[in-house]
FILUM-460557 format. One record per residue (C-alpha): residue in three letters; x, y, z. Coordinates in steps of 0.5 Angstrom, whole numbers, plus 500, padded with zeros to 3 digits. Last residue first. Example, Ala and Ser with C-alpha at 12.3 -4.5 7.8 and 13.67 -1.06 7.14 Angstrom:
<recs>
rest = SER c1 = 527 c2 = 498 c3 = 514
rest = ALA c1 = 525 c2 = 491 c3 = 516
</recs>
This chain:
<recs>
rest = UNK c1 = 510 c2 = 457 c3 = 536
rest = UNK c1 = 505 c2 = 452 c3 = 536
rest = UNK c1 = 506 c2 = 445 c3 = 540
rest = UNK c1 = 501 c2 = 439 c3 = 540
rest = UNK c1 = 499 c2 = 441 c3 = 533
rest = UNK c1 = 502 c2 = 435 c3 = 529
rest = UNK c1 = 504 c2 = 430 c3 = 534
rest = UNK c1 = 501 c2 = 424 c3 = 530
rest = UNK c1 = 507 c2 = 421 c3 = 527
rest = UNK c1 = 510 c2 = 421 c3 = 520
rest = UNK c1 = 508 c2 = 414 c3 = 517
rest = UNK c1 = 507 c2 = 416 c3 = 510
rest = UNK c1 = 500 c2 = 417 c3 = 507
rest = UNK c1 = 502 c2 = 424 c3 = 504
rest = UNK c1 = 509 c2 = 426 c3 = 505
rest = UNK c1 = 512 c2 = 426 c3 = 498
rest = UNK c1 = 505 c2 = 429 c3 = 495
rest = UNK c1 = 506 c2 = 436 c3 = 499
rest = UNK c1 = 512 c2 = 437 c3 = 494
rest = UNK c1 = 519 c2 = 439 c3 = 496
rest = UNK c1 = 520 c2 = 446 c3 = 494
rest = UNK c1 = 525 c2 = 447 c3 = 488
rest = UNK c1 = 533 c2 = 447 c3 = 488
rest = UNK c1 = 533 c2 = 442 c3 = 483
rest = UNK c1 = 537 c2 = 437 c3 = 487
rest = UNK c1 = 532 c2 = 439 c3 = 493
rest = UNK c1 = 526 c2 = 437 c3 = 489
rest = UNK c1 = 530 c2 = 431 c3 = 486
rest = UNK c1 = 531 c2 = 429 c3 = 493
rest = UNK c1 = 524 c2 = 430 c3 = 496
rest = UNK c1 = 521 c2 = 426 c3 = 490
rest = UNK c1 = 526 c2 = 420 c3 = 491
rest = UNK c1 = 524 c2 = 420 c3 = 498
rest = UNK c1 = 517 c2 = 419 c3 = 495
rest = UNK c1 = 519 c2 = 413 c3 = 491
rest = UNK c1 = 523 c2 = 410 c3 = 496
rest = UNK c1 = 519 c2 = 410 c3 = 502
rest = UNK c1 = 525 c2 = 409 c3 = 507
rest = UNK c1 = 524 c2 = 403 c3 = 512
rest = UNK c1 = 522 c2 = 404 c3 = 519
rest = UNK c1 = 524 c2 = 400 c3 = 525
rest = UNK c1 = 521 c2 = 399 c3 = 532
rest = UNK c1 = 515 c2 = 396 c3 = 529
rest = UNK c1 = 520 c2 = 390 c3 = 527
rest = UNK c1 = 518 c2 = 385 c3 = 521
rest = UNK c1 = 513 c2 = 390 c3 = 518
rest = UNK c1 = 518 c2 = 396 c3 = 518
rest = UNK c1 = 514 c2 = 402 c3 = 519
rest = UNK c1 = 514 c2 = 407 c3 = 513
rest = UNK c1 = 518 c2 = 412 c3 = 511
rest = UNK c1 = 518 c2 = 419 c3 = 508
rest = UNK c1 = 524 c2 = 423 c3 = 510
rest = UNK c1 = 520 c2 = 428 c3 = 516
rest = UNK c1 = 518 c2 = 435 c3 = 513
rest = UNK c1 = 520 c2 = 442 c3 = 515
rest = UNK c1 = 519 c2 = 448 c3 = 510
rest = UNK c1 = 522 c2 = 454 c3 = 513
rest = UNK c1 = 520 c2 = 461 c3 = 510
rest = UNK c1 = 515 c2 = 462 c3 = 516
rest = UNK c1 = 520 c2 = 460 c3 = 521
rest = UNK c1 = 524 c2 = 466 c3 = 519
rest = UNK c1 = 530 c2 = 466 c3 = 514
rest = UNK c1 = 534 c2 = 472 c3 = 515
rest = UNK c1 = 539 c2 = 469 c3 = 519
rest = UNK c1 = 542 c2 = 464 c3 = 514
rest = UNK c1 = 547 c2 = 468 c3 = 510
rest = UNK c1 = 550 c2 = 471 c3 = 516
rest = UNK c1 = 551 c2 = 464 c3 = 519
rest = UNK c1 = 556 c2 = 462 c3 = 513
rest = UNK c1 = 560 c2 = 469 c3 = 514
rest = UNK c1 = 559 c2 = 468 c3 = 522
rest = UNK c1 = 562 c2 = 461 c3 = 521
rest = UNK c1 = 568 c2 = 463 c3 = 516
rest = UNK c1 = 570 c2 = 469 c3 = 521
rest = UNK c1 = 569 c2 = 465 c3 = 527
rest = UNK c1 = 573 c2 = 459 c3 = 524
rest = UNK c1 = 572 c2 = 452 c3 = 523
rest = UNK c1 = 567 c2 = 453 c3 = 518
rest = UNK c1 = 571 c2 = 450 c3 = 512
rest = UNK c1 = 574 c2 = 445 c3 = 516
rest = UNK c1 = 567 c2 = 441 c3 = 517
rest = UNK c1 = 563 c2 = 443 c3 = 524
rest = UNK c1 = 563 c2 = 441 c3 = 531
rest = UNK c1 = 559 c2 = 445 c3 = 535
rest = UNK c1 = 557 c2 = 447 c3 = 543
rest = UNK c1 = 563 c2 = 451 c3 = 544
rest = UNK c1 = 562 c2 = 456 c3 = 538
rest = UNK c1 = 555 c2 = 457 c3 = 541
rest = UNK c1 = 556 c2 = 458 c3 = 548
rest = UNK c1 = 562 c2 = 463 c3 = 547
rest = UNK c1 = 557 c2 = 466 c3 = 542
rest = UNK c1 = 551 c2 = 467 c3 = 547
rest = UNK c1 = 556 c2 = 469 c3 = 552
rest = UNK c1 = 559 c2 = 474 c3 = 547
rest = UNK c1 = 552 c2 = 477 c3 = 545
rest = UNK c1 = 550 c2 = 478 c3 = 552
rest = UNK c1 = 557 c2 = 482 c3 = 553
rest = UNK c1 = 556 c2 = 486 c3 = 547
rest = UNK c1 = 549 c2 = 487 c3 = 548
rest = UNK c1 = 544 c2 = 490 c3 = 543
rest = UNK c1 = 546 c2 = 484 c3 = 538
rest = UNK c1 = 541 c2 = 480 c3 = 543
rest = UNK c1 = 535 c2 = 484 c3 = 540
rest = UNK c1 = 530 c2 = 478 c3 = 542
rest = UNK c1 = 526 c2 = 478 c3 = 535
rest = UNK c1 = 530 c2 = 474 c3 = 530
rest = UNK c1 = 532 c2 = 469 c3 = 536
rest = UNK c1 = 524 c2 = 468 c3 = 538
rest = UNK c1 = 522 c2 = 466 c3 = 531
rest = UNK c1 = 528 c2 = 461 c3 = 530
rest = UNK c1 = 526 c2 = 458 c3 = 537
rest = UNK c1 = 519 c2 = 457 c3 = 535
rest = UNK c1 = 520 c2 = 454 c3 = 529
rest = UNK c1 = 525 c2 = 449 c3 = 532
rest = UNK c1 = 520 c2 = 447 c3 = 537
rest = UNK c1 = 515 c2 = 445 c3 = 532
rest = UNK c1 = 520 c2 = 441 c3 = 528
rest = UNK c1 = 522 c2 = 438 c3 = 535
rest = UNK c1 = 515 c2 = 436 c3 = 536
rest = UNK c1 = 514 c2 = 433 c3 = 529
rest = UNK c1 = 520 c2 = 429 c3 = 530
rest = UNK c1 = 517 c2 = 426 c3 = 537
rest = UNK c1 = 512 c2 = 423 c3 = 533
rest = UNK c1 = 516 c2 = 420 c3 = 528
rest = UNK c1 = 521 c2 = 417 c3 = 534
rest = UNK c1 = 514 c2 = 414 c3 = 536
rest = UNK c1 = 509 c2 = 414 c3 = 542
rest = UNK c1 = 503 c2 = 414 c3 = 538
rest = UNK c1 = 502 c2 = 422 c3 = 539
rest = UNK c1 = 504 c2 = 425 c3 = 545
rest = UNK c1 = 506 c2 = 424 c3 = 552
rest = UNK c1 = 511 c2 = 418 c3 = 550
rest = UNK c1 = 515 c2 = 422 c3 = 545
rest = UNK c1 = 518 c2 = 427 c3 = 549
rest = UNK c1 = 526 c2 = 429 c3 = 548
rest = UNK c1 = 524 c2 = 435 c3 = 545
rest = UNK c1 = 520 c2 = 437 c3 = 551
rest = UNK c1 = 525 c2 = 435 c3 = 556
rest = UNK c1 = 531 c2 = 439 c3 = 553
rest = UNK c1 = 526 c2 = 445 c3 = 553
rest = UNK c1 = 525 c2 = 444 c3 = 560
rest = UNK c1 = 532 c2 = 444 c3 = 562
rest = UNK c1 = 534 c2 = 450 c3 = 558
rest = UNK c1 = 528 c2 = 454 c3 = 561
rest = UNK c1 = 521 c2 = 454 c3 = 557
rest = UNK c1 = 517 c2 = 460 c3 = 557
rest = UNK c1 = 510 c2 = 457 c3 = 557
rest = UNK c1 = 503 c2 = 458 c3 = 553
rest = UNK c1 = 498 c2 = 453 c3 = 555
rest = UNK c1 = 496 c2 = 446 c3 = 555
rest = UNK c1 = 499 c2 = 443 c3 = 562
rest = UNK c1 = 506 c2 = 441 c3 = 562
rest = UNK c1 = 510 c2 = 436 c3 = 565
rest = UNK c1 = 516 c2 = 434 c3 = 563
rest = UNK c1 = 521 c2 = 429 c3 = 566
rest = UNK c1 = 523 c2 = 426 c3 = 559
rest = UNK c1 = 522 c2 = 419 c3 = 561
rest = UNK c1 = 516 c2 = 421 c3 = 566
rest = UNK c1 = 512 c2 = 424 c3 = 560
rest = UNK c1 = 506 c2 = 429 c3 = 561
rest = UNK c1 = 504 c2 = 433 c3 = 556
rest = UNK c1 = 497 c2 = 437 c3 = 556
rest = UNK c1 = 495 c2 = 439 c3 = 550
rest = UNK c1 = 495 c2 = 445 c3 = 545
rest = UNK c1 = 502 c2 = 447 c3 = 548
rest = UNK c1 = 504 c2 = 454 c3 = 546
rest = UNK c1 = 512 c2 = 455 c3 = 546
rest = UNK c1 = 516 c2 = 461 c3 = 549
rest = UNK c1 = 524 c2 = 460 c3 = 549
rest = UNK c1 = 528 c2 = 461 c3 = 555
rest = UNK c1 = 533 c2 = 467 c3 = 557
rest = UNK c1 = 537 c2 = 466 c3 = 550
rest = UNK c1 = 543 c2 = 464 c3 = 555
rest = UNK c1 = 538 c2 = 459 c3 = 558
rest = UNK c1 = 537 c2 = 456 c3 = 551
rest = UNK c1 = 544 c2 = 456 c3 = 549
rest = UNK c1 = 546 c2 = 452 c3 = 555
rest = UNK c1 = 541 c2 = 446 c3 = 554
rest = UNK c1 = 543 c2 = 446 c3 = 547
rest = UNK c1 = 550 c2 = 445 c3 = 549
rest = UNK c1 = 549 c2 = 439 c3 = 553
rest = UNK c1 = 545 c2 = 437 c3 = 547
rest = UNK c1 = 551 c2 = 436 c3 = 543
rest = UNK c1 = 551 c2 = 440 c3 = 536
rest = UNK c1 = 554 c2 = 438 c3 = 530
rest = UNK c1 = 555 c2 = 442 c3 = 523
rest = UNK c1 = 557 c2 = 439 c3 = 516
rest = UNK c1 = 557 c2 = 443 c3 = 510
rest = UNK c1 = 556 c2 = 443 c3 = 503
rest = UNK c1 = 553 c2 = 436 c3 = 503
rest = UNK c1 = 553 c2 = 433 c3 = 496
rest = UNK c1 = 546 c2 = 430 c3 = 494
rest = UNK c1 = 545 c2 = 423 c3 = 491
rest = UNK c1 = 540 c2 = 422 c3 = 497
rest = UNK c1 = 542 c2 = 416 c3 = 500
rest = UNK c1 = 549 c2 = 415 c3 = 498
rest = UNK c1 = 550 c2 = 423 c3 = 500
rest = UNK c1 = 547 c2 = 421 c3 = 507
rest = UNK c1 = 551 c2 = 415 c3 = 508
rest = UNK c1 = 558 c2 = 419 c3 = 506
rest = UNK c1 = 556 c2 = 425 c3 = 511
rest = UNK c1 = 555 c2 = 420 c3 = 517
rest = UNK c1 = 561 c2 = 416 c3 = 515
rest = UNK c1 = 565 c2 = 423 c3 = 515
rest = UNK c1 = 562 c2 = 425 c3 = 522
rest = UNK c1 = 564 c2 = 419 c3 = 525
rest = UNK c1 = 565 c2 = 412 c3 = 522
rest = UNK c1 = 561 c2 = 406 c3 = 526
rest = UNK c1 = 558 c2 = 410 c3 = 531
rest = UNK c1 = 556 c2 = 416 c3 = 526
rest = UNK c1 = 553 c2 = 411 c3 = 521
rest = UNK c1 = 550 c2 = 407 c3 = 526
rest = UNK c1 = 545 c2 = 413 c3 = 526
rest = UNK c1 = 542 c2 = 410 c3 = 520
rest = UNK c1 = 540 c2 = 403 c3 = 523
rest = UNK c1 = 543 c2 = 398 c3 = 518
rest = UNK c1 = 540 c2 = 394 c3 = 512
rest = UNK c1 = 545 c2 = 393 c3 = 507
rest = UNK c1 = 552 c2 = 394 c3 = 510
rest = UNK c1 = 558 c2 = 396 c3 = 508
rest = UNK c1 = 564 c2 = 393 c3 = 511
rest = UNK c1 = 568 c2 = 397 c3 = 516
rest = UNK c1 = 575 c2 = 400 c3 = 515
rest = UNK c1 = 580 c2 = 401 c3 = 521
rest = UNK c1 = 584 c2 = 407 c3 = 521
rest = UNK c1 = 583 c2 = 409 c3 = 528
rest = UNK c1 = 578 c2 = 415 c3 = 526
rest = UNK c1 = 574 c2 = 410 c3 = 523
rest = UNK c1 = 574 c2 = 408 c3 = 515
rest = UNK c1 = 567 c2 = 407 c3 = 512
rest = UNK c1 = 564 c2 = 402 c3 = 507
rest = UNK c1 = 557 c2 = 404 c3 = 505
rest = UNK c1 = 551 c2 = 404 c3 = 510
rest = UNK c1 = 544 c2 = 402 c3 = 506
rest = UNK c1 = 539 c2 = 404 c3 = 510
rest = UNK c1 = 534 c2 = 402 c3 = 516
rest = UNK c1 = 531 c2 = 408 c3 = 519
rest = UNK c1 = 532 c2 = 408 c3 = 526
rest = UNK c1 = 535 c2 = 415 c3 = 527
rest = UNK c1 = 529 c2 = 418 c3 = 523
rest = UNK c1 = 532 c2 = 423 c3 = 518
rest = UNK c1 = 529 c2 = 430 c3 = 519
rest = UNK c1 = 528 c2 = 434 c3 = 512
rest = UNK c1 = 529 c2 = 441 c3 = 513
rest = UNK c1 = 527 c2 = 446 c3 = 507
rest = UNK c1 = 530 c2 = 453 c3 = 507
rest = UNK c1 = 528 c2 = 460 c3 = 505
rest = UNK c1 = 531 c2 = 467 c3 = 503
rest = UNK c1 = 538 c2 = 465 c3 = 502
rest = UNK c1 = 538 c2 = 467 c3 = 495
rest = UNK c1 = 538 c2 = 460 c3 = 492
rest = UNK c1 = 535 c2 = 455 c3 = 497
rest = UNK c1 = 538 c2 = 453 c3 = 503
rest = UNK c1 = 537 c2 = 445 c3 = 504
rest = UNK c1 = 538 c2 = 443 c3 = 511
rest = UNK c1 = 539 c2 = 435 c3 = 512
rest = UNK c1 = 537 c2 = 434 c3 = 519
rest = UNK c1 = 539 c2 = 428 c3 = 524
rest = UNK c1 = 538 c2 = 427 c3 = 531
rest = UNK c1 = 541 c2 = 422 c3 = 536
rest = UNK c1 = 547 c2 = 421 c3 = 532
rest = UNK c1 = 551 c2 = 417 c3 = 537
rest = UNK c1 = 557 c2 = 418 c3 = 541
rest = UNK c1 = 562 c2 = 414 c3 = 546
rest = UNK c1 = 566 c2 = 416 c3 = 551
rest = UNK c1 = 563 c2 = 410 c3 = 556
rest = UNK c1 = 561 c2 = 415 c3 = 561
rest = UNK c1 = 554 c2 = 411 c3 = 563
rest = UNK c1 = 548 c2 = 413 c3 = 561
rest = UNK c1 = 543 c2 = 419 c3 = 564
rest = UNK c1 = 544 c2 = 423 c3 = 557
rest = UNK c1 = 543 c2 = 429 c3 = 561
rest = UNK c1 = 548 c2 = 427 c3 = 567
rest = UNK c1 = 553 c2 = 424 c3 = 562
rest = UNK c1 = 553 c2 = 430 c3 = 557
rest = UNK c1 = 557 c2 = 435 c3 = 561
rest = UNK c1 = 563 c2 = 430 c3 = 560
rest = UNK c1 = 562 c2 = 423 c3 = 556
rest = UNK c1 = 555 c2 = 420 c3 = 554
rest = UNK c1 = 555 c2 = 423 c3 = 547
rest = UNK c1 = 549 c2 = 423 c3 = 543
rest = UNK c1 = 551 c2 = 428 c3 = 538
rest = UNK c1 = 546 c2 = 432 c3 = 534
rest = UNK c1 = 547 c2 = 432 c3 = 527
rest = UNK c1 = 546 c2 = 438 c3 = 522
rest = UNK c1 = 548 c2 = 436 c3 = 514
rest = UNK c1 = 548 c2 = 442 c3 = 510
rest = UNK c1 = 546 c2 = 443 c3 = 503
rest = UNK c1 = 547 c2 = 450 c3 = 500
rest = UNK c1 = 544 c2 = 453 c3 = 494
rest = UNK c1 = 547 c2 = 459 c3 = 489
rest = UNK c1 = 547 c2 = 454 c3 = 483
rest = UNK c1 = 554 c2 = 451 c3 = 484
rest = UNK c1 = 553 c2 = 444 c3 = 484
rest = UNK c1 = 558 c2 = 439 c3 = 487
rest = UNK c1 = 557 c2 = 433 c3 = 484
rest = UNK c1 = 556 c2 = 427 c3 = 488
rest = UNK c1 = 562 c2 = 424 c3 = 492
rest = UNK c1 = 568 c2 = 419 c3 = 490
rest = UNK c1 = 573 c2 = 425 c3 = 490
rest = UNK c1 = 576 c2 = 424 c3 = 497
rest = UNK c1 = 571 c2 = 422 c3 = 503
rest = UNK c1 = 576 c2 = 424 c3 = 509
rest = UNK c1 = 580 c2 = 429 c3 = 506
rest = UNK c1 = 573 c2 = 433 c3 = 504
rest = UNK c1 = 570 c2 = 432 c3 = 511
rest = UNK c1 = 576 c2 = 435 c3 = 515
rest = UNK c1 = 573 c2 = 435 c3 = 522
rest = UNK c1 = 572 c2 = 441 c3 = 526
rest = UNK c1 = 572 c2 = 443 c3 = 533
rest = UNK c1 = 570 c2 = 450 c3 = 535
rest = UNK c1 = 572 c2 = 453 c3 = 542
rest = UNK c1 = 579 c2 = 456 c3 = 540
rest = UNK c1 = 576 c2 = 460 c3 = 535
rest = UNK c1 = 572 c2 = 463 c3 = 540
rest = UNK c1 = 578 c2 = 465 c3 = 544
rest = UNK c1 = 582 c2 = 468 c3 = 538
rest = UNK c1 = 576 c2 = 472 c3 = 535
rest = UNK c1 = 575 c2 = 475 c3 = 542
rest = UNK c1 = 581 c2 = 479 c3 = 541
rest = UNK c1 = 577 c2 = 484 c3 = 537
rest = UNK c1 = 573 c2 = 487 c3 = 543
rest = UNK c1 = 574 c2 = 494 c3 = 541
rest = UNK c1 = 567 c2 = 495 c3 = 539
rest = UNK c1 = 567 c2 = 495 c3 = 532
rest = UNK c1 = 569 c2 = 487 c3 = 531
rest = UNK c1 = 564 c2 = 485 c3 = 536
rest = UNK c1 = 558 c2 = 486 c3 = 531
rest = UNK c1 = 561 c2 = 480 c3 = 527
rest = UNK c1 = 560 c2 = 475 c3 = 533
rest = UNK c1 = 553 c2 = 476 c3 = 531
rest = UNK c1 = 553 c2 = 471 c3 = 526
rest = UNK c1 = 555 c2 = 466 c3 = 531
rest = UNK c1 = 549 c2 = 467 c3 = 534
rest = UNK c1 = 545 c2 = 465 c3 = 528
rest = UNK c1 = 549 c2 = 459 c3 = 526
rest = UNK c1 = 547 c2 = 456 c3 = 533
rest = UNK c1 = 540 c2 = 459 c3 = 533
rest = UNK c1 = 539 c2 = 455 c3 = 526
rest = UNK c1 = 540 c2 = 449 c3 = 529
rest = UNK c1 = 540 c2 = 448 c3 = 537
rest = UNK c1 = 539 c2 = 440 c3 = 538
rest = UNK c1 = 533 c2 = 436 c3 = 539
rest = UNK c1 = 534 c2 = 430 c3 = 544
rest = UNK c1 = 532 c2 = 423 c3 = 544
rest = UNK c1 = 529 c2 = 418 c3 = 549
rest = UNK c1 = 527 c2 = 411 c3 = 549
rest = UNK c1 = 521 c2 = 407 c3 = 550
rest = UNK c1 = 520 c2 = 401 c3 = 546
rest = UNK c1 = 513 c2 = 400 c3 = 542
rest = UNK c1 = 512 c2 = 405 c3 = 537
rest = UNK c1 = 520 c2 = 405 c3 = 535
rest = UNK c1 = 526 c2 = 408 c3 = 537
rest = UNK c1 = 531 c2 = 403 c3 = 540
rest = UNK c1 = 531 c2 = 395 c3 = 540
rest = UNK c1 = 538 c2 = 394 c3 = 538
rest = UNK c1 = 542 c2 = 400 c3 = 540
rest = UNK c1 = 548 c2 = 399 c3 = 536
rest = UNK c1 = 548 c2 = 396 c3 = 529
rest = UNK c1 = 553 c2 = 390 c3 = 529
rest = UNK c1 = 547 c2 = 385 c3 = 527
rest = UNK c1 = 545 c2 = 389 c3 = 520
rest = UNK c1 = 538 c2 = 389 c3 = 520
rest = UNK c1 = 535 c2 = 382 c3 = 516
</recs>
């Protein structure tokens, strides 16, 4: 039985209407990398201002030594979460009460291969039932382990550290870094970039996400982009899995645009983008300064959309509840084994799994 303490009972699935948000991923890292260019412009003072923007969590201190082996082979594994806070600027976007709480609405494991020329991204459906380990929250309260808990309950239960602990327990892979982006920051980033061009091969109309697009090429504003990555009822089978396919296609379009807009030619535009990006992220303590974040991001900025392998963690619908999914253990293990050995994920890992039906709706 699912853990009854898990929040959002009856959330994402094939039948229950819910909304979700995709967060700026490589864009945030890339724009932070651009801050390095400011050092030679006489604007070094911005480092202090931007450092104050960045929020951080000391994952190492929170989790201690009971973690997977830290393998030093030149690769990196990063857990990227999109937080679904209902407080502050997110209240209006989320459409919920300002209860001060937050959920991990989107989760991805980003594996950057040795040489930092390519990466694999594994999206984790938020409503996957997984074993959640014992976690201690920010107030020092310890929460018992749960055998079947929704994946996104880890963040609600114990914050970033619990989310990392749950992912490491699932995969056997140590997360080198943690990056969290809120969806208010995502919208602002898209607007700072001047919008993102996408091509839809089908009409998309979704009252829940307030998106109405005819098939064709569009330059989306931040609000429209947020609507696109929240869409689930206008495409595929209406599930969170179908929405993930849309989100992944959008991320590829976003990454490709960022590589070609020449933002570094304008110091003011760069500063505005970096200010928005650093204000939107929470990182692990090793990335908690502009210098460290920019150095990390410099290792990612050469990765274009064609070097991104994006999949959804192999899952199947729970026969007892169509609003939940279960991990396809053997196939998922082949994914984790590939990443542990710094190899591409085999195509067989996602064959015949419940990955949704939104492929081909958006192209970059």
